[in-house]
C-alpha positions, 0 to 999 in steps of 0.5 A: 500500499502506498500513502503519500500522506504518511511519507510527508508526515514521516519526512517531517520528523527528525532522524529516529536513530541520530536526531538529525532534523533533515530526514528521509522516509526509510522503507523496511528492508524486510521481505515480511513487510512486502519488500522484494527485488526491485519493490519497496515494502509497504508504506506503513513500514517507514521510519524517518532516517537522515541520509547517513543512516538511511544509507547505513541501514540500507547497506547493512552497516548497523548490523546483519539482516536479523539485527537490522530487522530488530532495529527497524521494529524498535524504530517503527514503535518509536515513530508511532509514538512520536507521531501520536497516531496509528498507521491505519489512520493514514490509509 
């Protein structure tokens, strides 16, 4: 599912990892969230990451695949709290 409104709201938040105010909407890299070869995960699985953190996350510089998935799940919970809303409100 795609939601330009959710992506816009995510980009307004600071980086969930380092706090940089210039963030991007970073999609999950997990197949369980719909990620596939050349296909981005569902927009409900996005978190704000700055360019450096986003790059490090996508290149698995923050840990192996399993560690990355755990990090992303933690970030997703934190983002929901930061937004004060549930994902369902964006779809």
